[in-house]
C-alpha positions as a LaTeX table, in Angstrom:
\begin{tabular}{lrrr}
\hline
Residue & $x$ (\AA) & $y$ (\AA) & $z$ (\AA) \\
\hline
Met1 & $-34.98$ & 0.27 & 31.73 \\
Lys2 & $-33.53$ & 1.99 & 28.64 \\
Trp3 & $-36.35$ & 4.55 & 28.81 \\
Ala4 & $-35.10$ & 5.68 & 32.23 \\
Gly5 & $-31.61$ & 6.33 & 30.89 \\
Arg6 & $-33.07$ & 8.19 & 27.93 \\
Leu7 & $-35.28$ & 10.25 & 30.24 \\
Phe8 & $-32.25$ & 11.67 & 32.02 \\
Asp9 & $-30.25$ & 12.24 & 28.87 \\
Ala10 & $-28.99$ & 15.81 & 28.53 \\
Arg11 & $-30.60$ & 16.08 & 25.09 \\
Asp12 & $-34.12$ & 15.34 & 26.35 \\
Thr13 & $-34.69$ & 18.26 & 28.72 \\
Leu14 & $-37.90$ & 19.28 & 26.96 \\
Val15 & $-39.40$ & 15.82 & 27.46 \\
Arg16 & $-38.59$ & 15.92 & 31.16 \\
Thr17 & $-40.02$ & 19.42 & 31.49 \\
Val18 & $-43.29$ & 18.51 & 29.79 \\
Leu19 & $-43.72$ & 15.43 & 32.00 \\
Leu20 & $-42.99$ & 17.54 & 35.09 \\
Asp21 & $-45.58$ & 20.17 & 34.10 \\
Leu22 & $-48.19$ & 17.51 & 33.35 \\
Ser23 & $-47.58$ & 15.95 & 36.76 \\
Gly24 & $-48.07$ & 19.37 & 38.40 \\
Leu25 & $-51.33$ & 19.96 & 36.55 \\
Cys26 & $-52.61$ & 16.56 & 37.63 \\
Tyr27 & $-51.72$ & 17.40 & 41.23 \\
Leu28 & $-53.60$ & 20.69 & 41.09 \\
Thr29 & $-56.59$ & 19.14 & 39.34 \\
Val30 & $-56.98$ & 16.23 & 41.76 \\
Gly31 & $-56.52$ & 18.43 & 44.82 \\
Thr32 & $-53.91$ & 19.61 & 47.24 \\
His33 & $-52.48$ & 17.53 & 50.08 \\
Ala34 & $-55.20$ & 18.82 & 52.44 \\
Gly35 & $-57.98$ & 17.76 & 50.09 \\
Leu36 & $-58.90$ & 21.40 & 49.37 \\
Pro37 & $-58.95$ & 22.94 & 45.90 \\
Pro38 & $-55.95$ & 25.12 & 45.07 \\
Thr39 & $-56.29$ & 28.82 & 45.76 \\
Ala40 & $-55.95$ & 31.56 & 43.18 \\
Pro41 & $-52.38$ & 32.54 & 44.26 \\
Gln42 & $-51.43$ & 28.88 & 44.13 \\
Trp43 & $-52.74$ & 28.58 & 40.57 \\
Val44 & $-50.97$ & 31.74 & 39.48 \\
Leu45 & $-47.63$ & 30.70 & 40.95 \\
Ala46 & $-47.99$ & 27.19 & 39.52 \\
Val47 & $-48.84$ & 28.38 & 35.99 \\
Val48 & $-45.95$ & 30.86 & 36.04 \\
Ala49 & $-43.61$ & 28.09 & 37.24 \\
Phe50 & $-44.84$ & 25.71 & 34.51 \\
Ala51 & $-44.44$ & 28.31 & 31.75 \\
Leu52 & $-40.98$ & 29.48 & 32.83 \\
Thr53 & $-39.79$ & 25.88 & 33.17 \\
Leu54 & $-40.71$ & 25.26 & 29.54 \\
Val55 & $-39.12$ & 28.49 & 28.34 \\
Leu56 & $-35.87$ & 27.96 & 30.29 \\
His57 & $-35.50$ & 24.17 & 29.86 \\
Arg58 & $-32.16$ & 24.65 & 28.08 \\
Arg59 & $-30.84$ & 27.14 & 30.68 \\
Pro60 & $-30.71$ & 25.25 & 33.98 \\
Leu61 & $-29.10$ & 28.01 & 36.04 \\
Ala62 & $-31.63$ & 30.61 & 34.99 \\
Asn63 & $-34.44$ & 28.14 & 35.61 \\
Leu64 & $-33.14$ & 27.40 & 39.11 \\
Ala65 & $-32.97$ & 31.10 & 39.97 \\
Val66 & $-36.55$ & 31.64 & 38.74 \\
Gln67 & $-37.93$ & 28.59 & 40.57 \\
Ala68 & $-36.14$ & 29.54 & 43.79 \\
Gly69 & $-37.57$ & 33.07 & 43.52 \\
Leu70 & $-41.10$ & 31.72 & 42.97 \\
Leu71 & $-40.65$ & 29.46 & 46.01 \\
Ala72 & $-39.57$ & 32.44 & 48.11 \\
Val73 & $-42.69$ & 34.33 & 46.96 \\
Ala74 & $-44.96$ & 31.33 & 47.61 \\
Ile75 & $-43.77$ & 30.74 & 51.18 \\
Pro76 & $-45.73$ & 33.66 & 52.74 \\
Leu77 & $-48.68$ & 33.48 & 50.29 \\
Val78 & $-49.80$ & 29.85 & 50.10 \\
Asp79 & $-50.07$ & 26.96 & 52.49 \\
Asp80 & $-49.30$ & 24.17 & 50.01 \\
Leu81 & $-45.80$ & 24.70 & 48.59 \\
Thr82 & $-45.57$ & 21.32 & 46.85 \\
Ile83 & $-45.65$ & 22.64 & 43.26 \\
Asn84 & $-42.98$ & 25.28 & 43.82 \\
Gln85 & $-40.82$ & 23.03 & 46.00 \\
Val86 & $-40.85$ & 20.26 & 43.37 \\
Gly87 & $-40.11$ & 22.80 & 40.63 \\
Ala88 & $-37.12$ & 24.21 & 42.51 \\
Ser89 & $-35.84$ & 20.74 & 43.42 \\
Trp90 & $-36.11$ & 19.60 & 39.81 \\
Ala91 & $-34.27$ & 22.71 & 38.64 \\
Leu92 & $-31.47$ & 21.86 & 41.10 \\
Leu93 & $-31.38$ & 18.32 & 39.69 \\
Glu94 & $-30.97$ & 19.71 & 36.17 \\
Val95 & $-28.12$ & 21.97 & 37.29 \\
Thr96 & $-26.37$ & 19.08 & 39.04 \\
Met97 & $-26.65$ & 16.86 & 35.96 \\
Arg98 & $-25.53$ & 19.46 & 33.43 \\
Ala99 & $-23.21$ & 21.92 & 35.19 \\
Arg100 & $-19.65$ & 21.93 & 33.87 \\
Arg101 & $-18.02$ & 22.92 & 37.16 \\
Ala102 & $-18.54$ & 21.57 & 40.67 \\
Arg103 & $-18.55$ & 25.12 & 42.04 \\
Thr104 & $-21.76$ & 25.85 & 40.13 \\
Ile105 & $-23.47$ & 22.85 & 41.72 \\
Trp106 & $-22.59$ & 23.88 & 45.26 \\
Leu107 & $-23.62$ & 27.52 & 44.73 \\
Ala108 & $-26.98$ & 26.37 & 43.35 \\
Thr109 & $-27.40$ & 23.99 & 46.29 \\
Gly110 & $-26.66$ & 26.79 & 48.76 \\
Leu111 & $-29.15$ & 29.13 & 47.08 \\
Leu112 & $-32.02$ & 26.64 & 47.29 \\
Ala113 & $-31.08$ & 25.67 & 50.88 \\
Val114 & $-31.28$ & 29.31 & 51.99 \\
Val115 & $-34.69$ & 29.76 & 50.37 \\
Asp116 & $-36.03$ & 26.56 & 51.94 \\
Leu117 & $-34.74$ & 27.48 & 55.39 \\
Thr118 & $-36.63$ & 30.79 & 55.36 \\
Asp119 & $-39.79$ & 28.75 & 55.83 \\
Ser120 & $-38.31$ & 27.00 & 58.88 \\
Phe121 & $-37.64$ & 30.00 & 61.10 \\
Gly122 & $-40.33$ & 30.53 & 63.69 \\
Asp123 & $-41.25$ & 30.15 & 67.30 \\
Ser124 & $-41.57$ & 26.40 & 67.20 \\
Val125 & $-38.51$ & 24.19 & 67.50 \\
Gly126 & $-40.50$ & 21.39 & 65.86 \\
Arg127 & $-41.15$ & 23.61 & 62.86 \\
Phe128 & $-37.41$ & 24.20 & 62.46 \\
Ala129 & $-36.67$ & 20.47 & 62.77 \\
Ser130 & $-39.36$ & 19.72 & 60.21 \\
Gly131 & $-37.78$ & 22.31 & 57.92 \\
Val132 & $-34.37$ & 20.73 & 58.25 \\
Phe133 & $-35.85$ & 17.31 & 57.40 \\
Gly134 & $-37.65$ & 18.81 & 54.43 \\
Leu135 & $-34.39$ & 20.41 & 53.33 \\
Thr136 & $-32.83$ & 16.95 & 53.13 \\
Leu137 & $-35.55$ & 15.79 & 50.74 \\
Glu138 & $-35.85$ & 18.99 & 48.71 \\
Val139 & $-32.13$ & 19.71 & 48.32 \\
Gly140 & $-30.15$ & 16.60 & 49.30 \\
Val141 & $-32.02$ & 14.08 & 47.17 \\
Pro142 & $-31.81$ & 16.11 & 43.91 \\
Val143 & $-28.10$ & 16.73 & 44.44 \\
Leu144 & $-27.34$ & 13.06 & 45.17 \\
Leu145 & $-29.44$ & 11.87 & 42.22 \\
Gly146 & $-27.81$ & 14.39 & 39.90 \\
Leu147 & $-24.31$ & 13.39 & 41.02 \\
Leu148 & $-25.18$ & 9.73 & 40.48 \\
Ile149 & $-26.37$ & 10.42 & 36.94 \\
Arg150 & $-23.25$ & 12.51 & 36.23 \\
Thr151 & $-21.02$ & 9.74 & 37.53 \\
Asn152 & $-22.72$ & 7.04 & 35.46 \\
Arg153 & $-22.55$ & 9.25 & 32.39 \\
Glu154 & $-18.85$ & 9.90 & 32.94 \\
Leu155 & $-18.15$ & 6.20 & 33.49 \\
Gly156 & $-19.97$ & 5.38 & 30.25 \\
Arg157 & $-17.97$ & 8.00 & 28.37 \\
Gln158 & $-14.71$ & 6.65 & 29.79 \\
Ala159 & $-15.72$ & 3.11 & 28.84 \\
Val160 & $-16.38$ & 4.21 & 25.26 \\
Glu161 & $-13.03$ & 6.02 & 25.13 \\
Arg162 & $-11.23$ & 2.97 & 26.51 \\
Ala163 & $-12.91$ & 0.76 & 23.92 \\
Lys164 & $-11.87$ & 3.13 & 21.12 \\
Ala165 & $-8.33$ & 3.32 & 22.49 \\
Glu166 & $-8.19$ & $-0.48$ & 22.69 \\
Gln167 & $-9.43$ & $-0.73$ & 19.11 \\
Arg168 & $-6.80$ & 1.76 & 17.96 \\
Arg169 & $-4.12$ & $-0.16$ & 19.84 \\
His170 & $-5.27$ & $-3.43$ & 18.30 \\
Glu171 & $-5.24$ & $-1.91$ & 14.81 \\
Ser172 & $-1.80$ & $-0.47$ & 15.43 \\
Glu173 & $-0.47$ & $-3.83$ & 16.60 \\
Ser174 & $-2.07$ & $-5.52$ & 13.61 \\
Arg175 & $-0.46$ & $-3.05$ & 11.22 \\
Ala176 & 2.89 & $-3.53$ & 12.94 \\
Ala177 & 2.54 & $-7.31$ & 12.72 \\
Arg178 & 1.70 & $-7.10$ & 9.01 \\
Ala179 & 4.67 & $-4.81$ & 8.44 \\
Asp180 & 6.96 & $-7.23$ & 10.27 \\
Glu181 & 5.61 & $-10.12$ & 8.22 \\
Arg182 & 6.11 & $-8.20$ & 5.00 \\
Ser183 & 9.66 & $-7.37$ & 6.02 \\
Ala184 & 10.37 & $-11.01$ & 6.85 \\
Ile185 & 8.99 & $-12.14$ & 3.48 \\
Ala186 & 11.00 & $-9.47$ & 1.71 \\
Arg187 & 14.18 & $-10.63$ & 3.45 \\
Glu188 & 13.48 & $-14.22$ & 2.48 \\
Leu189 & 12.81 & $-13.26$ & $-1.12$ \\
His190 & 15.91 & $-11.10$ & $-1.31$ \\
Asp191 & 18.32 & $-13.31$ & 0.61 \\
Val192 & 17.23 & $-16.74$ & $-0.58$ \\
Val193 & 15.02 & $-16.80$ & $-3.66$ \\
Ala194 & 16.53 & $-13.83$ & $-5.48$ \\
His195 & 20.04 & $-15.04$ & $-4.66$ \\
His196 & 19.42 & $-18.48$ & $-6.17$ \\
Val197 & 17.65 & $-17.08$ & $-9.23$ \\
Ala198 & 20.50 & $-14.62$ & $-9.82$ \\
Ser199 & 23.01 & $-17.45$ & $-9.51$ \\
Met200 & 21.06 & $-19.52$ & $-12.05$ \\
Val201 & 20.86 & $-16.62$ & $-14.50$ \\
Leu202 & 24.57 & $-15.93$ & $-14.12$ \\
Arg203 & 25.53 & $-19.57$ & $-14.75$ \\
Val204 & 23.28 & $-19.81$ & $-17.79$ \\
Gly205 & 24.83 & $-16.63$ & $-19.15$ \\
Val206 & 28.31 & $-18.04$ & $-18.61$ \\
Ala207 & 27.33 & $-21.32$ & $-20.26$ \\
Arg208 & 26.06 & $-19.48$ & $-23.34$ \\
His209 & 29.46 & $-17.88$ & $-23.85$ \\
Val210 & 31.68 & $-20.80$ & $-22.85$ \\
Leu211 & 29.90 & $-23.46$ & $-24.90$ \\
Thr212 & 30.46 & $-22.13$ & $-28.41$ \\
Asp213 & 29.69 & $-25.28$ & $-30.41$ \\
Leu214 & 26.11 & $-25.69$ & $-29.29$ \\
Asp215 & 23.24 & $-26.97$ & $-31.33$ \\
Pro216 & 21.09 & $-23.94$ & $-32.28$ \\
Arg217 & 18.12 & $-25.50$ & $-30.54$ \\
Val218 & 20.11 & $-25.81$ & $-27.31$ \\
Gly219 & 21.18 & $-22.20$ & $-27.70$ \\
Glu220 & 17.55 & $-21.16$ & $-27.98$ \\
Val221 & 16.78 & $-23.02$ & $-24.76$ \\
Phe222 & 19.67 & $-21.23$ & $-23.01$ \\
Asp223 & 18.45 & $-17.89$ & $-24.32$ \\
Asp224 & 14.93 & $-18.61$ & $-23.14$ \\
Val225 & 16.07 & $-19.72$ & $-19.67$ \\
His226 & 18.30 & $-16.65$ & $-19.38$ \\
Gly227 & 15.49 & $-14.31$ & $-20.42$ \\
Thr228 & 13.01 & $-15.98$ & $-18.10$ \\
Gly229 & 15.41 & $-15.78$ & $-15.18$ \\
Thr230 & 16.15 & $-12.12$ & $-15.85$ \\
Ala231 & 12.44 & $-11.31$ & $-15.96$ \\
Ala232 & 11.90 & $-13.29$ & $-12.74$ \\
Leu233 & 14.63 & $-11.26$ & $-11.02$ \\
Ala234 & 12.95 & $-8.03$ & $-12.09$ \\
Glu235 & 9.63 & $-9.25$ & $-10.72$ \\
Leu236 & 11.28 & $-10.29$ & $-7.45$ \\
Arg237 & 12.86 & $-6.86$ & $-7.05$ \\
Arg238 & 9.51 & $-5.22$ & $-7.61$ \\
Leu239 & 7.81 & $-7.55$ & $-5.15$ \\
Val240 & 10.47 & $-6.89$ & $-2.51$ \\
Ala241 & 9.94 & $-3.15$ & $-3.00$ \\
Val242 & 6.19 & $-3.56$ & $-2.53$ \\
Leu243 & 6.62 & $-5.66$ & 0.62 \\
Arg244 & 9.10 & $-3.27$ & 2.21 \\
Asn245 & 7.23 & $-0.06$ & 1.42 \\
Pro246 & 3.71 & $-0.53$ & 0.02 \\
Asp247 & 2.89 & 3.20 & 0.19 \\
Gly248 & 6.07 & 4.22 & $-1.55$ \\
Val249 & 5.33 & 2.18 & $-4.67$ \\
Arg250 & 1.57 & 2.50 & $-4.79$ \\
Gly251 & 1.71 & 5.00 & $-7.61$ \\
Asp252 & 4.25 & 3.05 & $-9.68$ \\
Ala253 & 2.29 & 1.66 & $-12.62$ \\
Ala254 & 5.11 & $-0.74$ & $-13.48$ \\
Leu255 & 4.39 & $-2.66$ & $-10.29$ \\
Thr256 & 0.68 & $-3.08$ & $-10.87$ \\
Ala257 & $-0.01$ & $-2.76$ & $-14.57$ \\
Ile258 & 1.25 & $-3.44$ & $-18.10$ \\
Glu259 & 1.53 & $-1.08$ & $-21.01$ \\
Pro260 & $-1.66$ & $-1.74$ & $-23.05$ \\
Ser261 & 0.15 & $-1.72$ & $-26.38$ \\
Ala262 & 2.51 & $-4.42$ & $-25.11$ \\
Leu263 & $-0.29$ & $-6.83$ & $-24.15$ \\
Pro264 & $-0.56$ & $-8.71$ & $-27.49$ \\
Ala265 & 3.19 & $-9.34$ & $-27.50$ \\
Ala266 & 3.11 & $-10.42$ & $-23.85$ \\
Leu267 & 0.28 & $-12.85$ & $-24.56$ \\
Gly268 & 2.17 & $-14.19$ & $-27.55$ \\
Ala269 & 5.27 & $-14.73$ & $-25.43$ \\
Thr270 & 3.19 & $-16.59$ & $-22.85$ \\
Val271 & 1.77 & $-18.86$ & $-25.54$ \\
Asp272 & 5.27 & $-19.49$ & $-26.93$ \\
Arg273 & 6.54 & $-20.50$ & $-23.50$ \\
Ala274 & 3.66 & $-22.92$ & $-23.09$ \\
Arg275 & 4.46 & $-24.43$ & $-26.50$ \\
Gln276 & 8.11 & $-24.76$ & $-25.57$ \\
Ala277 & 6.98 & $-26.68$ & $-22.51$ \\
Gly278 & 5.39 & $-29.23$ & $-24.83$ \\
Ile279 & 1.76 & $-28.11$ & $-25.01$ \\
Thr280 & $-0.07$ & $-27.55$ & $-28.26$ \\
Val281 & $-1.74$ & $-24.17$ & $-27.93$ \\
Glu282 & $-4.23$ & $-22.69$ & $-30.38$ \\
Ala283 & $-4.44$ & $-18.95$ & $-29.69$ \\
Asp284 & $-7.21$ & $-16.69$ & $-30.91$ \\
Ile285 & $-6.25$ & $-13.25$ & $-29.64$ \\
Asp286 & $-8.23$ & $-10.22$ & $-30.68$ \\
Pro287 & $-5.89$ & $-7.37$ & $-31.71$ \\
Ala288 & $-8.25$ & $-5.01$ & $-29.86$ \\
Val289 & $-6.75$ & $-6.17$ & $-26.56$ \\
Gly290 & $-3.99$ & $-3.66$ & $-27.24$ \\
Ser291 & $-6.45$ & $-0.88$ & $-26.45$ \\
Leu292 & $-7.51$ & $-2.21$ & $-23.05$ \\
Asp293 & $-6.82$ & $-0.26$ & $-19.89$ \\
Ala294 & $-3.70$ & $-1.27$ & $-17.99$ \\
Val295 & $-5.49$ & $-2.95$ & $-15.09$ \\
Arg296 & $-7.63$ & $-5.26$ & $-17.20$ \\
Gly297 & $-4.71$ & $-5.88$ & $-19.52$ \\
Leu298 & $-2.59$ & $-7.10$ & $-16.63$ \\
Ala299 & $-5.48$ & $-9.28$ & $-15.44$ \\
Val300 & $-5.80$ & $-10.92$ & $-18.88$ \\
Leu301 & $-2.06$ & $-11.61$ & $-18.95$ \\
Arg302 & $-1.96$ & $-13.11$ & $-15.44$ \\
Leu303 & $-5.05$ & $-15.23$ & $-16.08$ \\
Thr304 & $-3.52$ & $-16.59$ & $-19.27$ \\
Gln305 & $-0.23$ & $-17.39$ & $-17.57$ \\
Glu306 & $-1.98$ & $-19.19$ & $-14.73$ \\
Ala307 & $-4.36$ & $-21.13$ & $-16.95$ \\
Leu308 & $-1.60$ & $-22.38$ & $-19.28$ \\
Thr309 & 0.50 & $-23.30$ & $-16.27$ \\
Asn310 & $-2.36$ & $-25.42$ & $-14.99$ \\
Val311 & $-2.74$ & $-27.10$ & $-18.40$ \\
Ala312 & 0.96 & $-27.95$ & $-18.42$ \\
Lys313 & 0.85 & $-29.24$ & $-14.86$ \\
His314 & $-2.36$ & $-31.24$ & $-14.98$ \\
Ala315 & $-3.15$ & $-32.10$ & $-18.59$ \\
Gly316 & 0.48 & $-32.82$ & $-19.54$ \\
Thr317 & 2.14 & $-33.30$ & $-22.91$ \\
Ser318 & 0.08 & $-34.09$ & $-25.98$ \\
Ala319 & $-2.71$ & $-31.94$ & $-24.53$ \\
Leu320 & $-4.37$ & $-29.45$ & $-26.81$ \\
Ala321 & $-5.13$ & $-26.07$ & $-25.24$ \\
His322 & $-7.24$ & $-23.36$ & $-26.79$ \\
Leu323 & $-6.89$ & $-19.69$ & $-25.78$ \\
Val324 & $-9.54$ & $-17.14$ & $-26.71$ \\
Val325 & $-9.23$ & $-13.45$ & $-25.89$ \\
Ala326 & $-11.84$ & $-11.23$ & $-27.52$ \\
Val327 & $-13.19$ & $-7.74$ & $-26.93$ \\
His328 & $-16.90$ & $-7.08$ & $-27.55$ \\
Asp329 & $-18.47$ & $-3.71$ & $-26.68$ \\
Gly330 & $-15.62$ & $-2.96$ & $-24.30$ \\
Ala331 & $-15.99$ & $-6.23$ & $-22.37$ \\
Val332 & $-13.17$ & $-8.77$ & $-22.45$ \\
His333 & $-14.19$ & $-12.38$ & $-23.14$ \\
Trp334 & $-11.41$ & $-14.70$ & $-22.02$ \\
Glu335 & $-11.28$ & $-18.49$ & $-22.06$ \\
Val336 & $-8.70$ & $-21.27$ & $-21.81$ \\
Ser337 & $-9.71$ & $-24.90$ & $-22.34$ \\
Asp338 & $-7.91$ & $-28.20$ & $-22.89$ \\
Asp339 & $-8.86$ & $-31.67$ & $-24.03$ \\
Gly340 & $-7.25$ & $-33.36$ & $-21.02$ \\
Arg341 & $-5.54$ & $-36.02$ & $-23.11$ \\
Gly342 & $-1.94$ & $-35.50$ & $-22.06$ \\
Ala343 & $-0.29$ & $-38.53$ & $-20.47$ \\
Val344 & 2.86 & $-37.07$ & $-18.89$ \\
Pro345 & 2.94 & $-33.69$ & $-17.12$ \\
Ala346 & 4.87 & $-31.12$ & $-19.10$ \\
Ala347 & 7.50 & $-28.73$ & $-17.80$ \\
Val348 & 5.59 & $-25.94$ & $-16.10$ \\
Pro349 & 5.93 & $-22.64$ & $-18.00$ \\
Ser350 & 6.70 & $-19.46$ & $-16.09$ \\
Gly351 & 4.03 & $-17.06$ & $-14.89$ \\
Gly352 & 1.69 & $-19.20$ & $-12.80$ \\
Gly353 & 1.55 & $-20.19$ & $-9.17$ \\
His354 & $-1.56$ & $-18.55$ & $-7.72$ \\
Gly355 & $-4.13$ & $-21.16$ & $-8.71$ \\
Ile356 & $-7.84$ & $-20.82$ & $-9.23$ \\
Thr357 & $-8.19$ & $-18.87$ & $-5.99$ \\
Gly358 & $-5.88$ & $-16.12$ & $-7.20$ \\
Met359 & $-7.64$ & $-16.02$ & $-10.57$ \\
Arg360 & $-11.01$ & $-15.74$ & $-8.87$ \\
Glu361 & $-9.85$ & $-12.87$ & $-6.63$ \\
Arg362 & $-8.37$ & $-11.00$ & $-9.57$ \\
Val363 & $-11.62$ & $-11.35$ & $-11.56$ \\
Glu364 & $-13.78$ & $-10.32$ & $-8.59$ \\
Val365 & $-11.86$ & $-7.07$ & $-8.18$ \\
Leu366 & $-12.77$ & $-6.15$ & $-11.76$ \\
Gly367 & $-16.44$ & $-7.08$ & $-11.30$ \\
Gly368 & $-16.28$ & $-10.26$ & $-13.37$ \\
Arg369 & $-17.47$ & $-13.82$ & $-12.91$ \\
Leu370 & $-15.02$ & $-16.71$ & $-13.08$ \\
Glu371 & $-16.23$ & $-20.14$ & $-14.18$ \\
Ala372 & $-13.95$ & $-23.14$ & $-13.83$ \\
Gly373 & $-14.97$ & $-26.74$ & $-14.37$ \\
Arg374 & $-14.94$ & $-29.79$ & $-16.58$ \\
Ala375 & $-15.53$ & $-29.55$ & $-20.32$ \\
Gly376 & $-15.75$ & $-33.09$ & $-21.63$ \\
Ala377 & $-12.54$ & $-34.92$ & $-20.79$ \\
Gly378 & $-10.68$ & $-31.69$ & $-20.21$ \\
Trp379 & $-10.95$ & $-28.50$ & $-18.24$ \\
Arg380 & $-12.19$ & $-25.01$ & $-19.03$ \\
Val381 & $-11.73$ & $-21.67$ & $-17.31$ \\
Arg382 & $-13.48$ & $-18.59$ & $-18.61$ \\
Thr383 & $-14.66$ & $-15.16$ & $-17.57$ \\
Val384 & $-15.96$ & $-11.88$ & $-18.87$ \\
Leu385 & $-14.35$ & $-8.69$ & $-17.60$ \\
Pro386 & $-16.97$ & $-5.95$ & $-17.92$ \\
Ala387 & $-16.24$ & $-2.63$ & $-19.56$ \\
Val388 & $-14.84$ & $-0.06$ & $-17.18$ \\
Ala389 & $-17.89$ & 2.22 & $-17.38$ \\
Ser390 & $-20.32$ & $-0.55$ & $-16.49$ \\
Ala391 & $-18.24$ & $-2.81$ & $-14.30$ \\
Pro392 & $-20.36$ & $-3.92$ & $-11.33$ \\
Thr393 & $-18.85$ & $-4.27$ & $-7.94$ \\
Gly394 & $-19.03$ & $-7.15$ & $-5.55$ \\
Thr395 & $-20.17$ & $-9.69$ & $-8.18$ \\
Pro396 & $-19.62$ & $-13.13$ & $-6.71$ \\
Ala397 & $-17.43$ & $-15.52$ & $-8.63$ \\
Val398 & $-18.45$ & $-19.10$ & $-9.32$ \\
Leu399 & $-15.88$ & $-21.80$ & $-8.78$ \\
Val400 & $-16.82$ & $-25.35$ & $-9.82$ \\
Pro401 & $-14.72$ & $-27.95$ & $-7.99$ \\
Arg402 & $-13.00$ & $-30.63$ & $-10.01$ \\
Asp403 & $-14.41$ & $-34.12$ & $-9.89$ \\
His404 & $-12.34$ & $-36.29$ & $-7.58$ \\
Glu405 & $-13.23$ & $-39.32$ & $-9.70$ \\
Ala406 & $-11.42$ & $-37.93$ & $-12.75$ \\
Pro407 & $-10.17$ & $-40.42$ & $-15.33$ \\
Ala408 & $-6.48$ & $-40.96$ & $-15.82$ \\
Gly409 & $-4.75$ & $-38.19$ & $-17.72$ \\
Ala410 & $-7.39$ & $-35.60$ & $-16.85$ \\
Pro411 & $-6.47$ & $-32.43$ & $-14.90$ \\
Thr412 & $-6.05$ & $-33.08$ & $-11.19$ \\
Pro413 & $-8.29$ & $-31.43$ & $-8.59$ \\
Glu414 & $-5.67$ & $-29.10$ & $-7.12$ \\
Pro415 & $-4.65$ & $-26.14$ & $-9.30$ \\
Ala416 & $-1.16$ & $-24.72$ & $-9.17$ \\
\hline
\end{tabular}
C-alpha cells in the first residue's frame, strides 16, 4: 500500500488533482445519477471546477473558496450536485491535510458546512434531515480523513526525529566511551610503563658514571640501552599526549611523521640495532629515500623496524636478513627477507610490536599492497608504496599465512 501513502503526500497534489478531474470526466461521460445526460450548466460548472482545481492545486485555501462558491452557484441551477460537492469536499480534505494552524481547518469546515446547509432549507423536514446526513458525508468525512493523514504524518516525523536523536545519543556515548578508554590507557602508560622505563634509563645512566673501569664494549651497550630508553620515553610522552587530546596534537608533525632528510640515518640506526641483537643484516638502501614525503618515510621506517623485530624473534641468531629500500619513479619498493636458519631467538631490537596486521594497515592507508609469506626456508615481507600523485585508495592488502608445519628454526606463525 505504499502507493496510497504516496498519493496523499503533500508533494503530489498535482497527481491527486489530475486523478480527481479524470474521475469527474468519467462520471459526466457515463451519465449522472439519474441516468440522464448532464445539462449544459452542469458541464460548464464542472469544467470550470476542473480547470480551477488544476490551477490552484498548490493553494488549498483559495481552491476551497472557489469550489465552495461554485457549489453555491450550482445549488439553484442543477439537480445533480455530485461534481461540485466532491470538488468542495476534496478541497476541504486538502486544507485539512496541509493547513499549518488548526484554526484554518475549522474556518474552512464552517464555510463548506454553511454552503451545504443552504441546500437543506425548505418546506420539508425530510429534506433538512437528508441535508444534515449529507453534510456528515461531505464535510465530516474529509475532515476526519485529513486529520488522520496529518496525525500519521506527524507520528512518522516524530519517529524519524527520535531515531536521529537516538543515533546522536549513541554516537555521543560511543565517543565518550572511547575518550574514557583513551584516558585510561594514557594513565596506565604514564603511571606504569613510563615510570618503569624512566627508572631503567636513570639506573643505566647512573651505572655508566659509577662503573668507570668498564670494557669499551660494555660501555657501548650501556650507551645504546640509555639511548634506546630515552627515545622510548619520548615516544611514550607523545603517545600519552595523543591519547589524552587527539585533536590538540593532530597538527603536530612530530607525532605522525619523520623529517625526510633524517630517514636514511634512522634506517641505518634500525639496522645497527638489529645487528647488535645478533642478526646479520645486509642493507641496500637507496639514498633517494631522503627525498620521500614525511608520511611514506615514517611508514618505511616503521615497516623496517617491525620486519627486523620479527626476524630477530622468529628466525633467531645466525639468521641472515636482507633489507631493500629503493625508489623508482616515485614509488617506494621495500622488502625484508631472511633465510630462516637461526637456531636460537635473538634479543628483540626496539621498534616493533604491531605485527603483520599493523604493517598491513599502514600499507593500506598509503594505497599499497603488502605481501608476506614463505621464501624458501625463510620469510619475506614486501610492498610497493605508490607515488603520492598516483596512489590508489582502498587497495586490498594480501596477507599469506605462515605454514603451521614449518621446519625447526623457521619463523613461527605468529608475528610480533
